[in-house]
MILO-169634 format. One record per residue (C-alpha): residue number from 1; residue in three letters; chain; z, x, y. Coordinates in pm, 1 decimal. Layout:
REM residues N
<rec drenmi="NUM" numi="ALA" midren="A" z="Z" x="X" y="Y"/>
...
//
This chain:
REM residues 248
<rec drenmi="1" numi="MET" midren="A" z="1307.0" x="-1672.9" y="-1831.0"/>
<rec drenmi="2" numi="LYS" midren="A" z="1377.8" x="-1993.2" y="-2064.4"/>
<rec drenmi="3" numi="ARG" midren="A" z="1726.9" x="-1796.6" y="-2217.0"/>
<rec drenmi="4" numi="LEU" midren="A" z="1833.7" x="-1716.7" y="-1825.5"/>
<rec drenmi="5" numi="ILE" midren="A" z="1754.7" x="-2071.7" y="-1716.8"/>
<rec drenmi="6" numi="ALA" midren="A" z="2022.1" x="-2202.5" y="-2012.9"/>
<rec drenmi="7" numi="PHE" midren="A" z="2244.2" x="-1934.9" y="-1892.8"/>
<rec drenmi="8" numi="LEU" midren="A" z="2235.7" x="-2054.0" y="-1507.1"/>
<rec drenmi="9" numi="ILE" midren="A" z="2309.3" x="-2444.6" y="-1613.9"/>
<rec drenmi="10" numi="ALA" midren="A" z="2587.1" x="-2306.1" y="-1862.1"/>
<rec drenmi="11" numi="ALA" midren="A" z="2737.8" x="-2193.2" y="-1525.1"/>
<rec drenmi="12" numi="THR" midren="A" z="2672.4" x="-2399.5" y="-1321.5"/>
<rec drenmi="13" numi="ALA" midren="A" z="2987.8" x="-2567.3" y="-1119.2"/>
<rec drenmi="14" numi="VAL" midren="A" z="3249.2" x="-2332.8" y="-1236.5"/>
<rec drenmi="15" numi="ILE" midren="A" z="3106.5" x="-2079.3" y="-1038.6"/>
<rec drenmi="16" numi="ALA" midren="A" z="3077.4" x="-2247.6" y="-707.2"/>
<rec drenmi="17" numi="LEU" midren="A" z="3275.3" x="-2161.7" y="-368.7"/>
<rec drenmi="18" numi="VAL" midren="A" z="3329.3" x="-1810.9" y="-479.2"/>
<rec drenmi="19" numi="PRO" midren="A" z="3244.6" x="-1572.8" y="-151.5"/>
<rec drenmi="20" numi="ALA" midren="A" z="2940.9" x="-1439.5" y="-167.8"/>
<rec drenmi="21" numi="GLY" midren="A" z="3040.0" x="-1195.5" y="145.8"/>
<rec drenmi="22" numi="ALA" midren="A" z="3283.0" x="-1093.5" y="386.3"/>
<rec drenmi="23" numi="SER" midren="A" z="3200.8" x="-1376.3" y="610.0"/>
<rec drenmi="24" numi="ALA" midren="A" z="3303.9" x="-1666.9" y="361.7"/>
<rec drenmi="25" numi="LYS" midren="A" z="3604.9" x="-1881.5" y="458.6"/>
<rec drenmi="26" numi="THR" midren="A" z="3873.7" x="-2053.5" y="247.9"/>
<rec drenmi="27" numi="GLY" midren="A" z="3963.3" x="-2365.7" y="292.5"/>
<rec drenmi="28" numi="THR" midren="A" z="4066.7" x="-2708.2" y="96.1"/>
<rec drenmi="29" numi="LEU" midren="A" z="3826.6" x="-2991.3" y="-19.7"/>
<rec drenmi="30" numi="GLU" midren="A" z="3951.7" x="-3286.1" y="-92.6"/>
<rec drenmi="31" numi="GLY" midren="A" z="3772.5" x="-3620.4" y="-199.8"/>
<rec drenmi="32" numi="LEU" midren="A" z="3534.5" x="-3467.8" y="-467.4"/>
<rec drenmi="33" numi="TYR" midren="A" z="3607.1" x="-3727.9" y="-753.3"/>
<rec drenmi="34" numi="ASN" midren="A" z="3250.2" x="-3809.2" y="-883.2"/>
<rec drenmi="35" numi="LYS" midren="A" z="3094.4" x="-3685.3" y="-550.4"/>
<rec drenmi="36" numi="ARG" midren="A" z="2650.7" x="-3587.6" y="-649.2"/>
<rec drenmi="37" numi="TYR" midren="A" z="2605.6" x="-3197.4" y="-545.4"/>
<rec drenmi="38" numi="CYS" midren="A" z="2320.1" x="-2993.4" y="-622.2"/>
<rec drenmi="39" numi="GLU" midren="A" z="2256.5" x="-2613.4" y="-657.2"/>
<rec drenmi="40" numi="ILE" midren="A" z="1958.8" x="-2349.0" y="-628.7"/>
<rec drenmi="41" numi="PHE" midren="A" z="1973.0" x="-2064.0" y="-866.4"/>
<rec drenmi="42" numi="THR" midren="A" z="1765.4" x="-1739.8" y="-733.5"/>
<rec drenmi="43" numi="VAL" midren="A" z="1717.9" x="-1468.8" y="-958.7"/>
<rec drenmi="44" numi="LYS" midren="A" z="1620.6" x="-1114.9" y="-895.5"/>
<rec drenmi="45" numi="MET" midren="A" z="1605.2" x="-829.6" y="-1127.1"/>
<rec drenmi="46" numi="PRO" midren="A" z="1708.4" x="-506.4" y="-895.6"/>
<rec drenmi="47" numi="ASN" midren="A" z="1811.2" x="-309.9" y="-1219.4"/>
<rec drenmi="48" numi="PRO" midren="A" z="1644.4" x="-406.2" y="-1539.7"/>
<rec drenmi="49" numi="PRO" midren="A" z="1752.8" x="-555.0" y="-1809.0"/>
<rec drenmi="50" numi="GLY" midren="A" z="2017.5" x="-637.6" y="-1550.0"/>
<rec drenmi="51" numi="PHE" midren="A" z="1962.9" x="-991.2" y="-1357.1"/>
<rec drenmi="52" numi="SER" midren="A" z="2152.4" x="-1073.6" y="-1049.4"/>
<rec drenmi="53" numi="VAL" midren="A" z="2165.0" x="-1437.0" y="-919.7"/>
<rec drenmi="54" numi="ASP" midren="A" z="2244.8" x="-1533.6" y="-576.6"/>
<rec drenmi="55" numi="VAL" midren="A" z="2385.3" x="-1912.4" y="-613.1"/>
<rec drenmi="56" numi="TYR" midren="A" z="2339.0" x="-2195.9" y="-355.6"/>
<rec drenmi="57" numi="ASN" midren="A" z="2496.9" x="-2515.2" y="-374.6"/>
<rec drenmi="58" numi="THR" midren="A" z="2516.8" x="-2847.0" y="-133.6"/>
<rec drenmi="59" numi="ILE" midren="A" z="2896.7" x="-2892.9" y="-171.3"/>
<rec drenmi="60" numi="GLY" midren="A" z="3070.2" x="-2994.3" y="138.4"/>
<rec drenmi="61" numi="LEU" midren="A" z="2775.6" x="-3037.9" y="320.3"/>
<rec drenmi="62" numi="ASN" midren="A" z="2572.3" x="-3328.6" y="182.3"/>
<rec drenmi="63" numi="ASP" midren="A" z="2492.1" x="-3557.9" y="-125.7"/>
<rec drenmi="64" numi="CYS" midren="A" z="2167.5" x="-3383.6" y="-218.5"/>
<rec drenmi="65" numi="PRO" midren="A" z="1952.9" x="-3710.4" y="-89.1"/>
<rec drenmi="66" numi="ALA" midren="A" z="1714.3" x="-3757.5" y="-376.9"/>
<rec drenmi="67" numi="ASP" midren="A" z="1415.1" x="-3729.9" y="-173.6"/>
<rec drenmi="68" numi="GLN" midren="A" z="1456.8" x="-3416.8" y="-31.2"/>
<rec drenmi="69" numi="TRP" midren="A" z="1612.4" x="-3269.2" y="-354.7"/>
<rec drenmi="70" numi="ASN" midren="A" z="1281.0" x="-3407.6" y="-548.7"/>
<rec drenmi="71" numi="ALA" midren="A" z="1082.4" x="-3291.1" y="-252.8"/>
<rec drenmi="72" numi="VAL" midren="A" z="1205.0" x="-2901.1" y="-302.7"/>
<rec drenmi="73" numi="ASP" midren="A" z="927.0" x="-2644.1" y="-383.2"/>
<rec drenmi="74" numi="TYR" midren="A" z="1082.2" x="-2409.7" y="-579.6"/>
<rec drenmi="75" numi="ASP" midren="A" z="835.0" x="-2136.6" y="-598.2"/>
<rec drenmi="76" numi="GLN" midren="A" z="826.6" x="-2135.8" y="-226.6"/>
<rec drenmi="77" numi="VAL" midren="A" z="1186.6" x="-2090.8" y="-258.6"/>
<rec drenmi="78" numi="ALA" midren="A" z="1143.8" x="-1773.3" y="-466.5"/>
<rec drenmi="79" numi="ALA" midren="A" z="849.9" x="-1672.0" y="-246.0"/>
<rec drenmi="80" numi="ASP" midren="A" z="1098.5" x="-1733.2" y="59.0"/>
<rec drenmi="81" numi="THR" midren="A" z="1383.9" x="-1546.4" y="-75.7"/>
<rec drenmi="82" numi="GLY" midren="A" z="1187.3" x="-1233.5" y="-274.3"/>
<rec drenmi="83" numi="SER" midren="A" z="1304.3" x="-1363.8" y="-581.7"/>
<rec drenmi="84" numi="LEU" midren="A" z="1132.4" x="-1364.5" y="-941.3"/>
<rec drenmi="85" numi="LYS" midren="A" z="1215.2" x="-1733.9" y="-954.5"/>
<rec drenmi="86" numi="ALA" midren="A" z="1399.1" x="-2017.3" y="-819.9"/>
<rec drenmi="87" numi="VAL" midren="A" z="1576.4" x="-2248.1" y="-1080.3"/>
<rec drenmi="88" numi="PRO" midren="A" z="1713.9" x="-2586.8" y="-997.1"/>
<rec drenmi="89" numi="ASN" midren="A" z="2058.5" x="-2718.2" y="-1093.3"/>
<rec drenmi="90" numi="GLY" midren="A" z="2120.8" x="-3071.5" y="-1093.7"/>
<rec drenmi="91" numi="PRO" midren="A" z="2219.3" x="-3292.7" y="-958.3"/>
<rec drenmi="92" numi="ARG" midren="A" z="2582.6" x="-3299.7" y="-1127.0"/>
<rec drenmi="93" numi="ARG" midren="A" z="2895.8" x="-3519.0" y="-1000.1"/>
<rec drenmi="94" numi="TRP" midren="A" z="3267.7" x="-3342.8" y="-996.9"/>
<rec drenmi="95" numi="LEU" midren="A" z="3566.2" x="-3451.9" y="-1232.8"/>
<rec drenmi="96" numi="VAL" midren="A" z="3815.3" x="-3288.9" y="-1008.1"/>
<rec drenmi="97" numi="ASP" midren="A" z="3971.3" x="-3455.0" y="-673.5"/>
<rec drenmi="98" numi="ALA" midren="A" z="3973.5" x="-3192.8" y="-477.3"/>
<rec drenmi="99" numi="ILE" midren="A" z="3961.7" x="-2771.5" y="-473.6"/>
<rec drenmi="100" numi="ALA" midren="A" z="4202.9" x="-2568.2" y="-350.2"/>
<rec drenmi="101" numi="ASN" midren="A" z="4139.2" x="-2231.0" y="-235.0"/>
<rec drenmi="102" numi="ALA" midren="A" z="3791.9" x="-2246.4" y="-189.7"/>
<rec drenmi="103" numi="LYS" midren="A" z="3562.2" x="-1992.3" y="-12.9"/>
<rec drenmi="104" numi="ALA" midren="A" z="3203.7" x="-2016.8" y="104.1"/>
<rec drenmi="105" numi="ASP" midren="A" z="2964.6" x="-1876.7" y="370.3"/>
<rec drenmi="106" numi="GLU" midren="A" z="2839.6" x="-2070.0" y="669.2"/>
<rec drenmi="107" numi="PRO" midren="A" z="2529.2" x="-2325.9" y="585.9"/>
<rec drenmi="108" numi="LEU" midren="A" z="2123.0" x="-2232.3" y="584.9"/>
<rec drenmi="109" numi="THR" midren="A" z="1841.6" x="-2428.2" y="467.3"/>
<rec drenmi="110" numi="ILE" midren="A" z="1732.6" x="-2378.8" y="118.9"/>
<rec drenmi="111" numi="GLY" midren="A" z="1389.9" x="-2535.3" y="-2.8"/>
<rec drenmi="112" numi="GLY" midren="A" z="1454.9" x="-2830.2" y="338.8"/>
<rec drenmi="113" numi="LEU" midren="A" z="1880.0" x="-2877.4" y="229.6"/>
<rec drenmi="114" numi="GLU" midren="A" z="2150.9" x="-2767.3" y="430.5"/>
<rec drenmi="115" numi="MET" midren="A" z="2263.5" x="-2509.1" y="138.8"/>
<rec drenmi="116" numi="ARG" midren="A" z="2540.2" x="-2218.1" y="140.3"/>
<rec drenmi="117" numi="GLN" midren="A" z="2536.5" x="-1957.1" y="-83.3"/>
<rec drenmi="118" numi="VAL" midren="A" z="2861.2" x="-1897.3" y="-290.9"/>
<rec drenmi="119" numi="ALA" midren="A" z="2832.3" x="-1657.1" y="-548.0"/>
<rec drenmi="120" numi="VAL" midren="A" z="2620.6" x="-1357.7" y="-642.8"/>
<rec drenmi="121" numi="LEU" midren="A" z="2640.9" x="-1320.9" y="-1002.4"/>
<rec drenmi="122" numi="THR" midren="A" z="2554.4" x="-965.6" y="-1205.0"/>
<rec drenmi="123" numi="LEU" midren="A" z="2437.4" x="-1036.6" y="-1547.2"/>
<rec drenmi="124" numi="PRO" midren="A" z="2384.0" x="-760.1" y="-1817.2"/>
<rec drenmi="125" numi="ASN" midren="A" z="2187.2" x="-1002.6" y="-2084.2"/>
<rec drenmi="126" numi="LEU" midren="A" z="2121.7" x="-1362.1" y="-2111.1"/>
<rec drenmi="127" numi="ASN" midren="A" z="2265.3" x="-1462.2" y="-2469.6"/>
<rec drenmi="128" numi="PRO" midren="A" z="2431.4" x="-1844.9" y="-2408.5"/>
<rec drenmi="129" numi="GLY" midren="A" z="2489.6" x="-2102.4" y="-2604.4"/>
<rec drenmi="130" numi="PHE" midren="A" z="2705.7" x="-2459.7" y="-2631.2"/>
<rec drenmi="131" numi="TYR" midren="A" z="3113.9" x="-2401.4" y="-2627.3"/>
<rec drenmi="132" numi="THR" midren="A" z="3076.3" x="-2033.9" y="-2582.5"/>
<rec drenmi="133" numi="GLU" midren="A" z="3336.4" x="-1906.2" y="-2376.5"/>
<rec drenmi="134" numi="LEU" midren="A" z="3170.4" x="-1776.0" y="-2016.7"/>
<rec drenmi="135" numi="SER" midren="A" z="3413.7" x="-1515.5" y="-1797.0"/>
<rec drenmi="136" numi="ILE" midren="A" z="3343.1" x="-1623.3" y="-1358.2"/>
<rec drenmi="137" numi="ALA" midren="A" z="3516.5" x="-1483.4" y="-1106.3"/>
<rec drenmi="138" numi="ARG" midren="A" z="3668.0" x="-1681.3" y="-895.3"/>
<rec drenmi="139" numi="THR" midren="A" z="4037.1" x="-1784.1" y="-752.1"/>
<rec drenmi="140" numi="THR" midren="A" z="3982.4" x="-2164.6" y="-681.9"/>
<rec drenmi="141" numi="THR" midren="A" z="4272.8" x="-2452.2" y="-807.0"/>
<rec drenmi="142" numi="TRP" midren="A" z="4079.4" x="-2741.5" y="-934.8"/>
<rec drenmi="143" numi="VAL" midren="A" z="4326.0" x="-3084.3" y="-881.9"/>
<rec drenmi="144" numi="PHE" midren="A" z="4326.8" x="-3392.4" y="-1050.6"/>
<rec drenmi="145" numi="ASN" midren="A" z="4518.7" x="-3683.7" y="-919.9"/>
<rec drenmi="146" numi="LYS" midren="A" z="4845.9" x="-3842.2" y="-1096.3"/>
<rec drenmi="147" numi="GLY" midren="A" z="4645.3" x="-4141.4" y="-1209.0"/>
<rec drenmi="148" numi="ARG" midren="A" z="4305.1" x="-3978.6" y="-1308.0"/>
<rec drenmi="149" numi="THR" midren="A" z="4138.2" x="-3993.2" y="-1637.2"/>
<rec drenmi="150" numi="ILE" midren="A" z="4057.5" x="-3646.0" y="-1773.8"/>
<rec drenmi="151" numi="HIS" midren="A" z="3882.5" x="-3524.3" y="-2082.9"/>
<rec drenmi="152" numi="TYR" midren="A" z="3949.9" x="-3183.9" y="-2300.0"/>
<rec drenmi="153" numi="LEU" midren="A" z="3789.2" x="-3036.4" y="-2591.0"/>
<rec drenmi="154" numi="VAL" midren="A" z="4038.6" x="-2865.8" y="-2849.5"/>
<rec drenmi="155" numi="SER" midren="A" z="3915.1" x="-2575.4" y="-3050.4"/>
<rec drenmi="156" numi="PRO" midren="A" z="4004.8" x="-2505.6" y="-3388.6"/>
<rec drenmi="157" numi="GLU" midren="A" z="4255.8" x="-2227.6" y="-3268.6"/>
<rec drenmi="158" numi="GLY" midren="A" z="4414.1" x="-2507.3" y="-2995.3"/>
<rec drenmi="159" numi="LYS" midren="A" z="4248.7" x="-2363.7" y="-2728.7"/>
<rec drenmi="160" numi="LYS" midren="A" z="4172.4" x="-2614.3" y="-2474.8"/>
<rec drenmi="161" numi="TYR" midren="A" z="3895.3" x="-2690.4" y="-2216.5"/>
<rec drenmi="162" numi="VAL" midren="A" z="3915.0" x="-2941.7" y="-1922.5"/>
<rec drenmi="163" numi="LEU" midren="A" z="3544.6" x="-3138.5" y="-1808.5"/>
<rec drenmi="164" numi="GLN" midren="A" z="3516.3" x="-3073.4" y="-1437.9"/>
<rec drenmi="165" numi="ALA" midren="A" z="3174.1" x="-3150.1" y="-1401.0"/>
<rec drenmi="166" numi="TYR" midren="A" z="2913.3" x="-3358.8" y="-1547.2"/>
<rec drenmi="167" numi="THR" midren="A" z="2499.1" x="-3411.6" y="-1550.8"/>
<rec drenmi="168" numi="THR" midren="A" z="2279.1" x="-3699.2" y="-1612.4"/>
<rec drenmi="169" numi="THR" midren="A" z="1995.7" x="-3487.9" y="-1632.0"/>
<rec drenmi="170" numi="VAL" midren="A" z="2027.0" x="-3439.8" y="-2045.6"/>
<rec drenmi="171" numi="ASP" midren="A" z="2109.3" x="-3819.7" y="-2065.0"/>
<rec drenmi="172" numi="PRO" midren="A" z="2042.5" x="-4019.2" y="-1790.2"/>
<rec drenmi="173" numi="THR" midren="A" z="2297.2" x="-4259.9" y="-1950.8"/>
<rec drenmi="174" numi="LEU" midren="A" z="2635.3" x="-4073.8" y="-1851.1"/>
<rec drenmi="175" numi="ARG" midren="A" z="2864.9" x="-4243.6" y="-1576.2"/>
<rec drenmi="176" numi="ALA" midren="A" z="3224.9" x="-4147.5" y="-1516.2"/>
<rec drenmi="177" numi="LYS" midren="A" z="3347.2" x="-4441.3" y="-1645.9"/>
<rec drenmi="178" numi="ASN" midren="A" z="3186.9" x="-4382.8" y="-1948.0"/>
<rec drenmi="179" numi="LEU" midren="A" z="3268.2" x="-4016.3" y="-2068.6"/>
<rec drenmi="180" numi="ASP" midren="A" z="3583.0" x="-4164.6" y="-2281.8"/>
<rec drenmi="181" numi="LYS" midren="A" z="3287.8" x="-4189.5" y="-2559.0"/>
<rec drenmi="182" numi="LEU" midren="A" z="3126.8" x="-3868.3" y="-2528.4"/>
<rec drenmi="183" numi="ALA" midren="A" z="3284.8" x="-3750.4" y="-2894.0"/>
<rec drenmi="184" numi="GLU" midren="A" z="3010.1" x="-4032.4" y="-2998.1"/>
<rec drenmi="185" numi="ASN" midren="A" z="2755.1" x="-3911.1" y="-2819.3"/>
<rec drenmi="186" numi="PRO" midren="A" z="2480.0" x="-3713.2" y="-3081.6"/>
<rec drenmi="187" numi="GLN" midren="A" z="2386.8" x="-3496.5" y="-2847.5"/>
<rec drenmi="188" numi="MET" midren="A" z="2731.6" x="-3368.6" y="-2782.4"/>
<rec drenmi="189" numi="ALA" midren="A" z="2669.3" x="-3153.5" y="-3132.2"/>
<rec drenmi="190" numi="LEU" midren="A" z="3036.8" x="-3099.3" y="-3123.5"/>
<rec drenmi="191" numi="PRO" midren="A" z="3114.6" x="-2792.3" y="-3399.4"/>
<rec drenmi="192" numi="GLU" midren="A" z="3310.0" x="-2838.6" y="-3717.9"/>
<rec drenmi="193" numi="GLY" midren="A" z="3682.5" x="-2863.9" y="-3606.4"/>
<rec drenmi="194" numi="TRP" midren="A" z="3661.0" x="-2924.1" y="-3271.9"/>
<rec drenmi="195" numi="SER" midren="A" z="3768.4" x="-3249.4" y="-3093.6"/>
<rec drenmi="196" numi="PHE" midren="A" z="3759.9" x="-3422.6" y="-2780.5"/>
<rec drenmi="197" numi="LYS" midren="A" z="4069.6" x="-3605.4" y="-2608.0"/>
<rec drenmi="198" numi="THR" midren="A" z="4102.3" x="-3804.0" y="-2283.0"/>
<rec drenmi="199" numi="ILE" midren="A" z="4419.5" x="-3846.2" y="-2131.7"/>
<rec drenmi="200" numi="LYS" midren="A" z="4558.8" x="-4067.2" y="-1834.6"/>
<rec drenmi="201" numi="LEU" midren="A" z="4783.8" x="-3819.1" y="-1567.3"/>
<rec drenmi="202" numi="LYS" midren="A" z="5103.1" x="-3920.5" y="-1483.7"/>
<rec drenmi="203" numi="LYS" midren="A" z="5162.0" x="-3623.1" y="-1253.5"/>
<rec drenmi="204" numi="GLN" midren="A" z="4908.9" x="-3421.8" y="-1073.1"/>
<rec drenmi="205" numi="LEU" midren="A" z="4725.3" x="-3150.8" y="-1238.2"/>
<rec drenmi="206" numi="ARG" midren="A" z="4702.8" x="-2821.6" y="-1039.0"/>
<rec drenmi="207" numi="LEU" midren="A" z="4413.1" x="-2565.0" y="-1272.8"/>
<rec drenmi="208" numi="ARG" midren="A" z="4441.3" x="-2230.5" y="-1093.2"/>
<rec drenmi="209" numi="ALA" midren="A" z="4206.6" x="-1959.9" y="-1160.4"/>
<rec drenmi="210" numi="PRO" midren="A" z="4362.8" x="-1622.2" y="-1068.8"/>
<rec drenmi="211" numi="GLY" midren="A" z="4055.9" x="-1419.7" y="-1046.8"/>
<rec drenmi="212" numi="VAL" midren="A" z="3874.2" x="-1485.8" y="-1370.1"/>
<rec drenmi="213" numi="ALA" midren="A" z="3783.0" x="-1824.9" y="-1494.5"/>
<rec drenmi="214" numi="THR" midren="A" z="3693.0" x="-1890.7" y="-1827.9"/>
<rec drenmi="215" numi="ILE" midren="A" z="3393.4" x="-2184.2" y="-1862.0"/>
<rec drenmi="216" numi="MET" midren="A" z="3209.1" x="-2341.5" y="-2125.6"/>
<rec drenmi="217" numi="ARG" midren="A" z="2961.3" x="-2635.7" y="-2168.5"/>
<rec drenmi="218" numi="ASP" midren="A" z="2864.5" x="-2907.7" y="-2426.9"/>
<rec drenmi="219" numi="GLY" midren="A" z="2552.0" x="-3068.7" y="-2566.2"/>
<rec drenmi="220" numi="VAL" midren="A" z="2484.5" x="-3273.7" y="-2249.9"/>
<rec drenmi="221" numi="GLY" midren="A" z="2498.0" x="-3048.5" y="-1949.0"/>
<rec drenmi="222" numi="GLY" midren="A" z="2948.1" x="-3114.7" y="-1892.4"/>
<rec drenmi="223" numi="THR" midren="A" z="3104.6" x="-2778.2" y="-1817.2"/>
<rec drenmi="224" numi="TYR" midren="A" z="3492.0" x="-2683.2" y="-1860.0"/>
<rec drenmi="225" numi="GLN" midren="A" z="3723.7" x="-2463.5" y="-1735.4"/>
<rec drenmi="226" numi="LYS" midren="A" z="3988.3" x="-2310.9" y="-2028.3"/>
<rec drenmi="227" numi="PHE" midren="A" z="4332.5" x="-2416.4" y="-1896.3"/>
<rec drenmi="228" numi="THR" midren="A" z="4654.7" x="-2498.2" y="-2072.9"/>
<rec drenmi="229" numi="TRP" midren="A" z="4924.4" x="-2735.8" y="-2011.2"/>
<rec drenmi="230" numi="PRO" midren="A" z="5190.7" x="-2639.3" y="-1714.2"/>
<rec drenmi="231" numi="LYS" midren="A" z="5473.6" x="-2599.6" y="-1811.6"/>
<rec drenmi="232" numi="ASP" midren="A" z="5722.1" x="-2857.3" y="-1839.7"/>
<rec drenmi="233" numi="PHE" midren="A" z="5414.8" x="-3052.0" y="-1727.5"/>
<rec drenmi="234" numi="PHE" midren="A" z="5495.7" x="-3410.4" y="-2017.2"/>
<rec drenmi="235" numi="LYS" midren="A" z="5878.7" x="-3410.1" y="-1930.7"/>
<rec drenmi="236" numi="PRO" midren="A" z="5947.8" x="-3721.1" y="-1703.4"/>
<rec drenmi="237" numi="VAL" midren="A" z="5954.3" x="-3673.4" y="-1342.8"/>
<rec drenmi="238" numi="LYS" midren="A" z="6316.9" x="-3687.3" y="-1245.4"/>
<rec drenmi="239" numi="LYS" midren="A" z="6442.7" x="-3975.8" y="-1039.8"/>
<rec drenmi="240" numi="ALA" midren="A" z="6620.3" x="-3832.7" y="-712.7"/>
<rec drenmi="241" numi="LYS" midren="A" z="6970.2" x="-3955.3" y="-703.8"/>
<rec drenmi="242" numi="LYS" midren="A" z="7091.3" x="-4186.3" y="-450.6"/>
<rec drenmi="243" numi="LYS" midren="A" z="7337.0" x="-4090.8" y="-246.8"/>
<rec drenmi="244" numi="HIS" midren="A" z="7649.6" x="-4322.5" y="-210.1"/>
<rec drenmi="245" numi="THR" midren="A" z="7833.8" x="-4351.0" y="151.4"/>
<rec drenmi="246" numi="LYS" midren="A" z="8253.9" x="-4350.2" y="84.5"/>
<rec drenmi="247" numi="ARG" midren="A" z="8364.1" x="-4744.3" y="299.8"/>
<rec drenmi="248" numi="ARG" midren="A" z="8637.9" x="-4693.9" y="550.8"/>
//
């Protein structure tokens, strides 16, 4: 079960807002940067050795008040949902400004918190690790606004992964304002040949997951999505030419 919990923490935030059923609604969530949220995973084993995991989160509903989050009885949640185990994940904070094409079910109460079921995962095996790619089915678009500072990893092969959410559950000192120094954090445990970069955006960046996203986690619980810079993203924005009117 510890390996399962590790996998779920690795998948956090990247599976948020995936439709859990036919009743899922589509929309856009804005003003998310540094907003707090929490998740609860309930684990079942319908077809051993495979696991089924229902994912619930508070995104768009509340900021996961500390008193309510700390009061959740996970054994009771497991009993109420008929699960083998209920696993807490969070609190976490977003580093995106908005999520477009978001899909989620109607709200319900889980462990005393208003949440939505946002995904059902089927896991054939449980063998995660830091800086290991995972594939998650979703169609959401991460939006980073102009002027936002983003952080990303670069592998020895040149693959890039943008940091989309962080947590203080591993390192309580982490804040949005000090993420620039993550590479110096010994708990990051960056593999040889990997680098951590920071850049301030001169224009809005939209990263779409067209059905499947490739994600990973770092040593301090941060989650990343694999991406490529959009074509011509670093070219200067052309200024509109002023129209001159002829004098009569």
